[in-house]
C-alpha positions, 0 to 999 in steps of 0.5 A: 469844306466837306471831304471829296469822298463825302461830296461824291456820296461814297462815304458814310457821312450821311448815315453816320450823321443820322446815327449820331443825331440827338434823339430829342430832335426826332419828334413823332407826330403829336408828341408836342404834349409830351415835352413837358416832363417832371423834374424827377424824370430829367434828373434820373435820366441825367444821373443814368447818363452820368453813370454810363460815362463814368463807367466808360472812363473807368474802363478806358483808364483801366485798359490804358493802365494795363496795356503793354504796347502803346497805341496811336488810336483811341482804343486798341483794336483787334490786330488780327482782324483789323490788320487784314482789313487795313491791308486789303484796303491799302492793296485795293487803293494802290493796286492800280499804281503797280502795273506799268511801273518802273523799279524806281517808281516801285520803291517810291510806291512801297515808301508811300505804302509804308507811311500809310500802313504806319498811320493805319497801324496801332502804335505805328507812328512815333515822335522821335523827339519825345519817343512816344506814340502819336495819337489821332487826336494830337496836333502833328507836323510832318517834315517836307523832306523825310515826311517824318511826323512829330508832335507840333509842341515837340517840334516847336520846342525843338526849333526854339532850342536849336536856334537858341543853341546856335545863337549862343555859341558866340556873344557877338551875334547872339539874337542878331541873326536868323539861324536855321533849325534842322529836322530831327531826322533828316537835318533838312534846314528850315528858316525861323519863320518856317517854324510851325504855329498851326496844325495842318493836314497832310496836304496843307488845305485844312487847318486844325482838321477834326478827327474822323474815324472814317478817315486817316488820322490827321487827314482832311479827306480831300484830294491831295492835289500836290505836284509830283516830284519831279514835276510832270504837270500832273497832281496827286489823285489820292485823298489827303495822305502822309508820306510822299505822293505815289508815282504819277498814274497818268497814261501818256504816249511816248517814244523810246529814249533813242526815238527809233521806236513808235509811241506806246502808252506808258505811265507818266512816272515811267514814260522813259523806256528803252527799246533795247536797240543799239544806239549807233550815234557817233561819239565825240572822238568822231571815229567810233559809234555808241555801242550801248543800247537805247539810252537817255541823254548824251552817249557815254565817253568812248571806251576804246584806246588809240595813239594820240599826240600831245599838245606840243606834238613832241610825244605820241602814246596810247590814250582813251579816245574820250580824252584826246587832248593831253600835255606832256611834261616838257618845257616849250623852249621855243624863242620868243618874239624878242629873240633873247629869251625862250618860252618857259611854259610847259607843253601847250598849244598856240602862240607862245606870247610876248616876252614878259620883260618887254615894255615899261618896268618899275623898280622894286619899291615901285616909285621909279619907272623906266623903259629898258631892253629886256636884257637889262635888269631895272636898277634900284632907285635908292629911295626908302622902300616905304612898303607896308610890313606884315604887321600892317602898322609900320613901313619898311625903312630900308632903301629900295631893294629886291626881294621881300622886306624883313620882319618888323623889329620895332618895339611896341607895348603890346597887350595880351590877348585876354587884356590883363597884362602888357609888355614891350615886344618886337612888333612881329611877335605876339604876346600871350600871357600864362593865365588860363580862362575859367569860363564855361564853354557853350556846352555849359559842362566844361571849362575853357582852360585856354591860355590868354583867352580873349573872352570868346571861348571856342566851342567845346571839342569834347564828345557829348557821350550822353545816353540818348533817349533810345537807351541803346546809343550815346550821343556822337556829337561834340559836347553841346548844350540842351537836349541831344538829337534823337537817335537817328538809327532805325531798328529792324523788328522781324517776325519769328521766321525773319521773312517780314521786317519793319523798321522802327525808331531805335528805342521802340523795338521792345514795345513794338509788336512783331509784324504779321507774317504771311509765311508758314511757321517754320519752327520744328514740332515740339511733339513726336510728330514729324510735322506740325499743323500748318499755321502762320508765322507767330511770336511765342510758343506754337499752339498745342498740336491737335493731331491724333497721337497715333502712338502704339498703346502698351499691351495691345495692337491699337494706336492712341486716338487722343489728341497729341499730349506731348506739350500739355499745360499743367499747373505747378502745385509745389511752388514756393510761397512768396514773402510778399507782393514785392517778390516775383515768383521764380517758377511759372504757374503752368509748365508744359509737360508730356502726359502718358497715353490714356487707356485703350478704349477700343471695344472688344466682344468678350464673354462673361466668366459664367458664359451668360452673355457676350458684351463689348469691353474696353481693350485695356480691361479686356478678358473674362468679366463678371456680368453681375448675374447670379451663377445659378448652377445646382449645388452638391446638396441638390436642393439649392443653386449657387448664389455667387455673382458670375464667376470663373468656372473650370470646364470639365469634359463631358460634364453637365454645365448646370452642375456646380464646380469647385469654384461655386459656393458650398451650400451653407443653408441650415438643416430644416428638420424638426428638433427633439422636444426641449432642444432649441438649437438648430442642426449643426450640419448643413443641408443633409440627408437622413436623421440629424445627429444628437445635439452635443451643444452645451446648455448653460443652466443656473444652479439652485443657489443662483451663484454658479453656471453649469454647462450640460449637454443638450441631449442629456438635459432633454432626455432625463425626467424632472428629478434628474433635471433637479439633480443636474441643476445642483452645483453640489456646494454648500448653500450660501443662503443665510437663515433667520438667525444670521448663520449660513445654511449647512445643506448642499445646493438645493431647490426651494427654501432652507430649513430654519432650525439652526444647530450652530453653537453660540457663546453667551456672557453675563451682564458683567462679562465675566461668565461665558457659556455655549448654547445651540442657536435655536435654543438661544433664540427660543429662551431668555436669560440663559447666563446671569451674574453670581455673588462674585460678579457683584463684589467686583462691581462694588469694588470698582464703584468705590475706586471710581469715587476715590479718584473723583475725590482726589481730583477735587482736592487737587483742584482746591489746592491749586486754587488756594495756591493761585490766591496766595500768589495773587496776594503776594503780588499785591503786597510787593508793589514798589513805593517812591522812597524804598531803595531796596528792590525786591525781586519776585520769583515767578512760577514756571509754565510746568508748575502753572499748568501741570494739573491741566495737562496730567488730567487729560493724559490720565483719562486717555490712558484709562480709555485705552486700557478699557478698550484693550480689556473689552477686546480680550473679553470678546476674543475669549467669547468667540473662541468659546462659541467656536468650540461649542459649535464644533 
């Protein structure tokens, strides 16, 4: 069956059905031929559809993994926007009920509004059994008494566990009785056959209602039509909704409670109304009238006091008119009809009655009856009493007697309560052994420990004290088996200012967002402003102040026009490095801090330093400034102008502003007049009048020998002739050039080539180096064989040759002797071999190393000594020759 709003055509079902219809069913005319498509196109379309679904699922899973608050809908909607829309819808739906409604009906209407708001709000409905949010796609069950919503699987398990725990308290009735199970919240009891087995909507008309985004969660969309409580004959007109039905909105014509006023139209739920007139009906005391205003039902008891007699008319006292009948504490005492006894009843009305001792009476044991006067007591019959004693097993063995029978003293064998031991005891005594029961009680946590337990252990009397699912309270019930009842406490979650309050189950206050409050934020401003911008009450820090700063700026008279900067988020740069992902940062990444006011940017007209122009300048940089142009004032030389950038100029009274001041630059242009012939230097003076001064710069000039650098004044060098220039270019040192013979030129530093006629004295020796003579270098170069050997030189050469031959012969003879000695030694070794039968051992003495190699060692040593002696001799000869040449040259 379609919902009522769809039947009346006010919903979006038709449009939505068209939107969600399969696109493949909408075929344009002539599209029959296009139905045949390739397998590849179908494969590509299905693959793309699969990728879209996969991406959607991944996004939903990521959102569920990262969200901090639970949700009762498929997706978390924008709270700020949807909350306002839902509030407007609820306000428009329940606004007709608010007029002509009493206080009690307003409370019921607010309760209905609260349940509707919880169902519409994201994460508003919580299952008290599992402490989890109830989603719109999950099967639920709601209590008929408190209207609390639970998961149907949770309530089924709850009912089953509750019945099992009640049945398992005693072994006798386990599983034999139909024990009720309570609602987890209000403890309203349900019978076992009322355990929910199917998922129904709120009004119970539709089973397994399909989730519809245009309807309330778990609603069928039809008109509720439940009877109002208390019953008035009308039915609820809202669509299927959670919670109690609102007050009956029907308009009826009714009179006031006392019936004195005329009928007026009223809401059926508030049809009982008072006209505010005095009731004036006679009260039950029949003396006074009702002084209350118009009211319903019987009048209240009379509140006044009057003198009233008791029931026996003996005492009179002041008592409330509402209770005229009262009894005093005196015994009646009037004589009875027998004339022998008096009435023993306390103050009463009417006749006292017959004497209680008149008529047939029996003896104490009841076996004999007799008729006696009321003044005579009935005697005992003398028979055995025979009444059942208190034990219920034996009878009294005494004779008929007055009063109660004595206790049974007959000894019997009694078994203890637990059945383990037996003993002879008087019948009136109970036998209890000392053994303690070791069974576990119904809580399955503690032992019985009762002496002589009969087996049916009593329920555990200790407190449960287990932590409930809310993690805030402990179970106050007696120790029990299974899960504890959910925490019945409701916790208030307030907005930041405390004006708006919502109640949530205990344990959900941490994951529940504070309610949206319509009041203005009352937090004091964190900045220097006296009041902050008006905004709604919220949780967390207030938004940044956007008012102008308006603080006086330093150094000027203007106010800061920038937005308030007392609480600006600044990133922390000196945060400590974390050891790993398991370590939490100790300092926040951003901190709120006050920033200084920016520089004043108010434009102020200011003239430049050189008074070239007037331009607007920011206030913080106010004062004379440089416009960037050239100064342009005429310098002192009169030929050039100041090329400096616009600068400060000291004002001189009665002076020409076009002339340069002391702050302008000095003329640094070089002199442009022609220089003397040969002078390549510019004039050292700046731009000046008259002739240039003589050039006193030093000219660097190489001497003729190209070794020394000479520095000569430019004016001296350019003012002399060519011969003077050659003289100035001479360093006056000996010429370092070498002549063809190898000797140095004897002339002073001079231009051109040196004279090759050398007069240096040179020493010459004969071929044997014995004769030495000195000659001029030019003669030695021009003549040959100036020094030859004489007869003495020849004789010395001959003797030297003979000495060399004698040495060679001696060396040869020494070599021959050595070879002969080695040969003889070898022959001795050959002759001195041992034979087998010789007993005498001959000891052969070997020569030492020095004797064996002395000739080989002495010959090189002698050669080295001779070479050293010859070298020394030659050195001496050369020194003598050099000394002779030096003396000859001098």
